[in-house]
C-alpha positions as CSV (number, residue, x, y, z in Angstrom):
1,X,-145.7,-264.9,-51.1
2,X,-148.6,-267.3,-51.2
3,X,-149.4,-266.6,-54.8
4,X,-145.8,-267.4,-55.8
5,X,-146.0,-270.6,-53.7
6,X,-149.3,-271.5,-55.5
7,X,-147.8,-270.9,-58.9
8,X,-144.8,-273.1,-58.0
9,X,-147.0,-275.9,-56.6
10,X,-149.6,-276.2,-59.4
11,X,-147.3,-277.7,-62.0
12,X,-145.6,-279.8,-59.3
13,X,-148.9,-281.2,-58.2
14,X,-150.3,-281.7,-61.7
15,X,-147.1,-283.5,-62.8
16,X,-147.3,-285.7,-59.7
17,X,-150.9,-286.6,-60.4
18,X,-150.6,-287.2,-64.1
19,X,-147.7,-289.5,-63.8
20,X,-148.5,-291.2,-60.5
21,X,-149.5,-294.6,-62.1
22,X,-146.4,-294.6,-64.4
23,X,-143.9,-293.4,-61.8
24,X,-145.3,-294.4,-58.5
25,X,-141.8,-295.0,-57.2
26,X,-140.5,-291.5,-58.0
27,X,-139.9,-289.1,-55.2
28,X,-139.2,-285.4,-55.0
29,X,-138.0,-282.8,-52.6
30,X,-138.6,-279.1,-53.3
31,X,-139.4,-275.9,-51.5
32,X,-138.4,-272.4,-50.6
33,X,-135.4,-270.9,-48.7
34,X,-136.4,-267.7,-47.0
35,X,-133.5,-265.3,-46.4
36,X,-131.1,-267.5,-48.4
37,X,-127.3,-267.4,-47.7
38,X,-126.4,-268.6,-51.2
39,X,-128.1,-269.4,-54.4
40,X,-128.2,-273.2,-54.0
41,X,-128.9,-276.1,-51.7
42,X,-126.9,-279.3,-51.3
43,X,-128.5,-282.8,-51.1
44,X,-126.6,-285.7,-49.5
45,X,-127.4,-289.3,-48.5
46,X,-125.2,-291.1,-46.0
47,X,-122.6,-288.4,-46.3
48,X,-122.4,-288.7,-50.1
49,X,-123.1,-285.7,-52.2
50,X,-126.0,-286.3,-54.5
51,X,-126.5,-282.9,-56.1
52,X,-126.2,-279.2,-55.8
53,X,-129.5,-277.6,-56.7
54,X,-129.9,-274.0,-57.7
55,X,-132.5,-271.7,-56.3
56,X,-134.7,-269.8,-58.8
57,X,-135.4,-266.1,-58.6
58,X,-138.1,-266.7,-56.0
59,X,-135.7,-268.8,-53.9
60,X,-137.4,-272.1,-54.8
61,X,-135.7,-275.4,-55.6
62,X,-136.7,-278.8,-56.8
63,X,-134.8,-282.1,-56.7
64,X,-135.7,-285.5,-58.2
65,X,-133.3,-288.3,-57.1
66,X,-132.4,-290.5,-60.0
67,X,-132.7,-293.6,-57.8
68,X,-135.5,-293.1,-55.2
69,X,-134.0,-295.1,-52.4
70,X,-135.8,-294.9,-49.0
71,X,-133.9,-293.5,-46.1
72,X,-132.4,-290.4,-44.4
73,X,-131.2,-287.6,-46.6
74,X,-129.5,-284.3,-45.7
75,X,-130.3,-280.9,-47.0
76,X,-127.6,-278.2,-46.5
77,X,-127.9,-274.5,-46.9
78,X,-125.5,-272.7,-44.5
79,X,-126.9,-275.1,-41.8
80,X,-128.3,-278.6,-42.4
81,X,-131.2,-280.8,-41.5
82,X,-132.0,-284.4,-42.1
83,X,-135.2,-285.5,-43.8
84,X,-136.7,-288.9,-44.6
85,X,-137.7,-289.9,-48.2
86,X,-139.1,-293.0,-49.6
87,X,-140.4,-293.9,-53.1
88,X,-143.6,-292.1,-53.9
89,X,-143.0,-289.2,-51.5
90,X,-143.4,-285.6,-52.9
91,X,-142.0,-283.3,-50.2
92,X,-142.3,-279.5,-50.0
93,X,-140.0,-277.8,-47.5
94,X,-140.0,-274.3,-46.2
95,X,-137.2,-272.9,-44.0
96,X,-136.1,-269.4,-42.9
97,X,-132.4,-269.2,-42.4
98,X,-132.9,-266.6,-39.6
99,X,-134.3,-269.4,-37.4
100,X,-133.3,-272.5,-39.3
101,X,-134.4,-275.5,-37.1
102,X,-137.4,-273.8,-35.5
103,X,-138.8,-272.6,-38.8
104,X,-138.4,-275.7,-41.0
105,X,-141.7,-277.4,-42.0
106,X,-142.9,-279.9,-44.6
107,X,-146.0,-280.3,-46.7
108,X,-146.9,-282.9,-49.3
109,X,-146.8,-286.6,-49.4
110,X,-144.5,-287.9,-46.7
111,X,-144.7,-284.6,-44.8
112,X,-146.1,-286.1,-41.6
113,X,-143.1,-288.3,-41.1
114,X,-140.7,-285.5,-41.5
115,X,-142.6,-283.1,-39.3
116,X,-142.5,-285.8,-36.6
117,X,-138.7,-286.0,-37.0
118,X,-138.4,-282.3,-36.7
119,X,-140.6,-282.2,-33.7
120,X,-138.5,-284.9,-32.0
121,X,-135.3,-283.0,-32.8
122,X,-136.7,-279.8,-31.3
123,X,-138.0,-281.5,-28.2
124,X,-134.6,-283.1,-27.7
125,X,-133.0,-279.7,-28.0
126,X,-135.4,-278.4,-25.3
127,X,-134.4,-281.3,-23.1
128,X,-130.7,-280.3,-23.5
129,X,-131.5,-276.9,-22.1
130,X,-133.0,-278.3,-18.9
131,X,-130.6,-281.3,-18.4
132,X,-128.1,-279.3,-16.4
133,X,-130.1,-279.7,-13.2
134,X,-131.1,-283.3,-14.0
135,X,-127.5,-284.3,-14.4
136,X,-126.8,-283.3,-10.8
137,X,-129.3,-285.8,-9.4
138,X,-128.3,-289.1,-7.8
139,X,-128.5,-292.0,-10.2
140,X,-131.9,-293.3,-9.1
141,X,-133.5,-289.9,-9.5
142,X,-131.6,-289.2,-12.7
143,X,-132.8,-292.5,-14.3
144,X,-136.3,-291.9,-13.1
145,X,-136.3,-288.4,-14.8
146,X,-134.9,-289.5,-18.2
147,X,-137.2,-292.6,-18.2
148,X,-140.1,-290.2,-17.8
149,X,-138.9,-288.1,-20.7
150,X,-138.5,-291.2,-22.8
151,X,-142.1,-292.4,-22.0
152,X,-143.4,-289.0,-23.2
153,X,-141.5,-289.4,-26.5
154,X,-142.7,-293.0,-27.0
155,X,-146.3,-292.0,-26.3
156,X,-145.9,-289.2,-28.9
157,X,-144.6,-291.7,-31.5
158,X,-147.3,-294.2,-30.7
159,X,-149.9,-291.5,-31.3
160,X,-148.4,-290.8,-34.7
161,X,-148.2,-294.4,-35.9
162,X,-151.8,-295.0,-34.8
163,X,-153.0,-292.1,-37.0
164,X,-150.6,-292.4,-39.9
165,X,-149.3,-295.2,-42.1
166,X,-145.6,-295.7,-41.6
167,X,-143.2,-298.2,-43.1
168,X,-141.2,-300.5,-41.0
169,X,-138.1,-298.7,-42.1
170,X,-139.4,-295.4,-40.9
171,X,-140.5,-296.9,-37.6
172,X,-137.0,-298.3,-37.1
173,X,-135.5,-294.9,-37.7
174,X,-137.8,-293.2,-35.1
175,X,-137.1,-296.0,-32.6
176,X,-133.4,-295.5,-33.1
177,X,-133.8,-291.8,-32.7
178,X,-135.4,-292.3,-29.3
179,X,-132.9,-294.9,-28.2
180,X,-129.7,-293.0,-29.1
181,X,-130.9,-289.8,-27.5
182,X,-131.7,-291.8,-24.3
183,X,-128.2,-293.4,-24.4
184,X,-126.6,-290.1,-25.0
185,X,-128.1,-288.7,-21.8
186,X,-126.7,-291.7,-19.9
187,X,-123.2,-291.2,-21.4
188,X,-123.4,-287.5,-20.6
189,X,-124.2,-288.3,-16.9
190,X,-121.1,-290.4,-16.7
191,X,-118.9,-287.7,-18.3
192,X,-120.1,-285.0,-16.0
193,X,-119.4,-286.9,-12.8
194,X,-116.2,-288.7,-13.9
195,X,-113.9,-285.9,-12.7
196,X,-115.7,-285.4,-9.4
197,X,-114.3,-287.4,-6.5
198,X,-117.6,-287.3,-4.7
199,X,-119.6,-288.3,-7.8
200,X,-122.4,-290.8,-7.9
201,X,-120.6,-293.2,-10.3
202,X,-119.9,-295.8,-7.7
203,X,-123.6,-296.1,-7.0
204,X,-124.7,-296.7,-10.6
205,X,-126.9,-299.8,-11.0
206,X,-125.1,-302.8,-12.3
207,X,-127.1,-302.8,-15.5
208,X,-126.5,-299.2,-16.3
209,X,-124.4,-299.8,-19.4
210,X,-126.3,-302.8,-20.7
211,X,-127.3,-300.8,-23.8
212,X,-123.6,-300.6,-24.9
213,X,-123.9,-304.3,-25.8
214,X,-126.5,-303.7,-28.5
215,X,-125.4,-300.4,-30.1
216,X,-124.6,-300.4,-33.8
217,X,-121.4,-298.4,-34.5
218,X,-121.6,-298.9,-38.2
219,X,-125.0,-297.7,-39.4
220,X,-124.2,-295.5,-42.5
221,X,-127.9,-294.5,-42.8
222,X,-127.4,-292.6,-39.5
223,X,-124.1,-291.1,-40.4
224,X,-125.5,-287.5,-40.3
225,X,-128.3,-288.1,-37.9
226,X,-127.8,-285.8,-34.9
227,X,-128.9,-288.2,-32.1
228,X,-126.7,-290.9,-33.4
229,X,-123.5,-288.9,-34.0
230,X,-123.9,-287.1,-30.7
231,X,-124.2,-290.4,-28.9
232,X,-121.1,-291.9,-30.6
233,X,-119.0,-288.9,-29.8
234,X,-120.0,-289.0,-26.1
235,X,-119.6,-292.8,-26.0
236,X,-116.0,-292.7,-27.4
237,X,-115.1,-289.8,-25.1
238,X,-116.1,-291.9,-22.2
239,X,-114.2,-295.0,-23.5
240,X,-111.1,-292.8,-23.9
241,X,-111.7,-291.4,-20.4
242,X,-111.7,-294.9,-19.0
243,X,-108.5,-295.9,-20.8
244,X,-106.3,-293.0,-19.9
245,X,-104.4,-293.2,-16.6
246,X,-105.5,-290.4,-14.2
247,X,-101.9,-289.4,-13.7
248,X,-101.8,-287.9,-17.2
249,X,-104.5,-285.9,-18.8
250,X,-107.4,-287.9,-17.5
251,X,-109.7,-285.0,-16.8
252,X,-108.9,-282.8,-19.9
253,X,-111.3,-283.6,-22.7
254,X,-109.4,-281.3,-25.0
255,X,-106.0,-282.8,-24.2
256,X,-103.7,-284.6,-26.7
257,X,-103.7,-287.8,-24.7
258,X,-107.5,-287.9,-24.6
259,X,-108.1,-287.3,-28.2
260,X,-105.3,-289.6,-29.4
261,X,-106.8,-292.4,-27.3
262,X,-110.3,-291.6,-28.7
263,X,-109.0,-291.8,-32.3
264,X,-107.3,-295.2,-31.6
265,X,-110.6,-296.5,-30.1
266,X,-112.6,-295.3,-33.0
267,X,-110.2,-297.0,-35.4
268,X,-110.4,-300.3,-33.6
269,X,-114.1,-300.4,-33.0
270,X,-115.7,-298.7,-36.1
271,X,-115.6,-300.6,-39.4
272,X,-117.6,-298.3,-41.6
273,X,-115.1,-295.9,-43.2
274,X,-117.4,-292.9,-43.6
275,X,-118.5,-293.0,-39.9
276,X,-114.9,-293.7,-38.7
277,X,-113.5,-290.8,-40.7
278,X,-116.2,-288.4,-39.5
279,X,-115.7,-289.3,-35.8
280,X,-111.9,-289.0,-36.1
281,X,-112.2,-285.7,-38.0
282,X,-114.3,-284.3,-35.1
283,X,-111.8,-285.4,-32.5
284,X,-108.8,-283.9,-34.4
285,X,-110.7,-280.7,-35.2
286,X,-111.7,-280.3,-31.5
287,X,-108.1,-280.7,-30.4
288,X,-106.7,-278.3,-33.0
289,X,-109.1,-275.6,-32.1
290,X,-108.3,-275.9,-28.4
291,X,-104.6,-276.6,-28.2
292,X,-101.7,-274.2,-27.7
293,X,-99.1,-276.8,-28.7
294,X,-98.0,-276.6,-32.3
295,X,-95.9,-279.8,-32.2
296,X,-98.8,-281.9,-30.8
297,X,-101.1,-280.4,-33.5
298,X,-98.9,-281.9,-36.2
299,X,-98.7,-285.2,-34.4
300,X,-102.4,-285.6,-34.2
301,X,-102.9,-284.7,-37.8
302,X,-100.2,-287.3,-38.7
303,X,-102.1,-289.9,-36.7
304,X,-105.3,-289.1,-38.6
305,X,-103.3,-289.3,-41.9
306,X,-102.2,-292.9,-41.0
307,X,-105.8,-294.1,-40.4
308,X,-108.3,-292.0,-42.4
309,X,-109.2,-292.8,-46.0
310,X,-110.6,-289.4,-46.7
311,X,-108.0,-287.2,-48.4
312,X,-110.3,-284.1,-48.4
313,X,-110.6,-284.4,-44.6
314,X,-106.8,-284.7,-44.3
315,X,-106.2,-281.6,-46.4
316,X,-108.7,-279.5,-44.5
317,X,-107.2,-280.6,-41.1
318,X,-103.7,-279.9,-42.3
319,X,-104.8,-276.4,-43.3
320,X,-106.5,-275.9,-39.9
321,X,-103.4,-277.1,-38.1
322,X,-101.4,-274.5,-40.0
323,X,-103.7,-271.7,-39.0
324,X,-104.1,-272.8,-35.4
325,X,-100.3,-273.0,-34.9
326,X,-100.1,-269.4,-36.0
327,X,-102.5,-268.5,-33.1
328,X,-100.4,-270.1,-30.4
329,X,-99.0,-267.8,-27.7
330,X,-96.0,-265.7,-28.8
331,X,-97.0,-265.4,-32.5
332,X,-98.1,-262.1,-33.9
333,X,-101.9,-261.7,-34.4
334,X,-102.7,-262.1,-38.2
335,X,-103.0,-258.8,-40.0
336,X,-106.7,-259.2,-41.0
337,X,-108.3,-256.5,-43.1
338,X,-111.3,-254.8,-41.4
339,X,-113.7,-252.0,-42.2
340,X,-114.8,-249.4,-39.6
341,X,-118.1,-247.6,-39.2
342,X,-116.8,-244.8,-41.4
343,X,-116.3,-247.4,-44.2
344,X,-112.5,-247.0,-44.0
345,X,-110.2,-250.0,-44.3
346,X,-108.2,-250.9,-41.2
347,X,-105.6,-253.4,-40.4
348,X,-106.1,-255.5,-37.3
349,X,-102.4,-255.2,-36.2
350,X,-102.6,-251.4,-36.3
351,X,-105.5,-251.4,-33.9
352,X,-103.5,-252.9,-31.1
353,X,-102.3,-250.1,-28.9
354,X,-102.3,-251.9,-25.6
355,X,-103.3,-255.3,-24.2
356,X,-106.5,-256.2,-26.1
357,X,-109.3,-258.7,-26.2
358,X,-110.7,-259.4,-29.6
359,X,-114.2,-261.0,-29.7
360,X,-116.6,-261.9,-32.5
361,X,-120.3,-261.6,-33.1
362,X,-122.9,-261.9,-35.8
363,X,-126.2,-260.1,-36.2
364,X,-127.8,-263.5,-37.0
365,X,-127.9,-264.2,-33.3
366,X,-129.5,-261.3,-31.5
367,X,-129.3,-262.7,-28.0
368,X,-125.6,-263.5,-28.4
369,X,-124.5,-260.2,-29.7
370,X,-126.4,-258.4,-27.0
371,X,-124.9,-260.7,-24.3
372,X,-121.3,-260.5,-25.6
373,X,-121.4,-256.7,-25.8
374,X,-122.8,-256.5,-22.3
375,X,-120.0,-258.9,-21.1
376,X,-117.3,-256.9,-22.9
377,X,-118.5,-253.6,-21.3
378,X,-118.6,-255.3,-17.9
379,X,-115.0,-256.6,-18.3
380,X,-113.8,-253.3,-19.7
381,X,-115.1,-251.5,-16.6
382,X,-113.2,-253.9,-14.4
383,X,-110.1,-254.0,-16.5
384,X,-109.6,-250.7,-18.3
385,X,-106.0,-251.7,-19.0
386,X,-107.5,-253.7,-21.9
387,X,-109.1,-252.6,-25.2
388,X,-112.1,-254.7,-26.2
389,X,-112.4,-255.0,-29.9
390,X,-115.7,-256.3,-31.4
391,X,-115.4,-257.9,-34.9
392,X,-118.5,-258.7,-36.9
393,X,-118.5,-261.8,-39.1
394,X,-121.4,-260.9,-41.4
395,X,-121.3,-259.5,-45.0
396,X,-123.9,-256.8,-45.0
397,X,-122.1,-253.6,-44.1
398,X,-125.2,-251.3,-43.9
399,X,-127.0,-253.8,-41.7
400,X,-124.0,-254.2,-39.4
401,X,-123.5,-250.5,-39.0
402,X,-127.2,-249.9,-38.3
403,X,-127.1,-252.4,-35.5
404,X,-124.0,-250.9,-34.0
405,X,-125.6,-247.4,-34.0
406,X,-129.0,-248.6,-32.9
407,X,-127.6,-250.5,-29.9
408,X,-125.2,-247.7,-28.9
409,X,-122.1,-249.8,-29.3
410,X,-118.9,-247.8,-29.2
411,X,-118.1,-247.2,-32.8
412,X,-114.4,-246.8,-32.2
413,X,-114.2,-250.4,-31.0
414,X,-116.4,-252.0,-33.7
415,X,-115.2,-253.4,-37.0
416,X,-116.4,-255.8,-39.7
417,X,-114.3,-258.3,-41.5
418,X,-113.4,-257.4,-45.1
419,X,-112.7,-260.9,-46.4
420,X,-114.7,-263.4,-44.3
421,X,-113.3,-266.6,-45.8
422,X,-109.7,-265.5,-45.4
423,X,-110.3,-264.2,-41.8
424,X,-112.2,-267.3,-40.7
425,X,-109.2,-269.4,-41.6
426,X,-106.5,-267.0,-40.3
427,X,-108.2,-266.5,-37.0
428,X,-109.7,-270.0,-36.8
429,X,-113.2,-268.6,-36.2
430,X,-115.2,-271.8,-35.5
431,X,-117.7,-270.2,-33.1
432,X,-118.8,-266.6,-32.3
433,X,-117.9,-267.4,-28.7
434,X,-114.3,-267.3,-29.6
435,X,-112.0,-264.5,-28.2
436,X,-108.3,-263.8,-28.6
437,X,-106.2,-262.0,-26.0
438,X,-103.1,-260.1,-27.3
439,X,-100.4,-258.1,-25.7
440,X,-99.6,-254.5,-26.5
441,X,-96.9,-255.7,-28.9
442,X,-99.6,-257.5,-30.9
443,X,-98.3,-260.9,-29.9
444,X,-100.9,-263.5,-28.9
445,X,-101.3,-264.3,-25.2
446,X,-104.3,-266.7,-25.6
447,X,-105.5,-267.6,-29.1
448,X,-108.7,-269.4,-28.1
449,X,-110.8,-268.4,-25.1
450,X,-114.2,-266.9,-24.6
451,X,-115.6,-263.8,-22.8
452,X,-118.0,-266.2,-21.1
453,X,-115.2,-268.6,-19.9
454,X,-115.2,-269.1,-16.1
455,X,-111.4,-268.4,-16.2
456,X,-111.5,-265.2,-18.3
457,X,-110.9,-262.8,-15.4
458,X,-108.1,-265.0,-14.1
459,X,-106.5,-264.8,-17.5
460,X,-106.8,-261.1,-17.8
461,X,-105.3,-260.5,-14.4
462,X,-102.5,-262.9,-15.0
463,X,-101.5,-261.3,-18.3
464,X,-101.5,-257.9,-16.6
465,X,-99.0,-259.1,-14.0
466,X,-96.5,-260.5,-16.5
């Protein structure tokens, strides 16, 4: 491994050194993808595709932007991550797709800046895991806690800038990262307590929302930056929440009324087309994946069509609406082709002999597949009137079968998808937490639930009593 990396780096470094004086403004991004999911990576800037770069036989790639503009770029390979590049940088990236965000690291000129961004991203994700308890605190304690977290981040950044040379542009990006993550926490606090009659919202300090006066809704450089996009989505959710009368769908974040109002607000307040399209696409997609109303699905796509300037987004959402309508209650479950542990082809419809719960899993997430099988077994013991059918969404048949056997999963209830692209569309598989409940006649009872939903047992009992 290291010898191959050295062989790859030598010409890269020699080229950089020999041409430094002549091409000091050139910049490069290269590296290795461990356990690749395809034979290429995609490079974008501000949501615009720059290039598709092939991996070589050792899973290495190298990309040289024609115009070395400073700013945030995005690299996509199954998942995606943002990196910062400015003229003169020569970045080497290494990432293992089995643990994408946690494994990504940079070396070379400009590496320190990007490793800081990755560190901030991971720390923010760690914050998210512990924020549940913090969001339950009264306003004064909540603000004290997130202010403390913010000071830790600022101290970390100050340490970096004192030891490393950083441009004003990069410093502005880091400061925005800290600010939007902080604002996002404040918006989340409001959202969590908005539907609770005994919430703390009435006791928020009068200056709580002052930051809203200085936010930039039209920064294309941040279009794909997680802290920025997460904040904007929570911000517009809260604005929509405030607009809708409580007598309608005020508390339902997945409702048609809420998402329609959110789209209208985005259209009126965001001027940058790429950001506007992206935010609206998310709102429409979220609605389509949660609704059971085929008529409203078409209405919200029509609203998107009136406003959006992105034809590709519109085509994708129209297709998604078509598929999700087919998963509304009363429709027959799509007849997806599966493979069993004996390597025999099976049709999904033929597997339905009684009321059934279909759930999905991937061997890429060990904790999830263990948890979801444990939950399925628990529910099956309580509700033996149902079959629980586990469907794997990976491509490696031998690896899937080995995991099924090694973990002692019931082989008669385990299947792998034959054509993943087709099935992902037909069943609208947008997350492995998805589950579908069908009746003994193969007709859908609930096309979009989860085994971990707080209402799953209520649903199961209710359908038995029909």
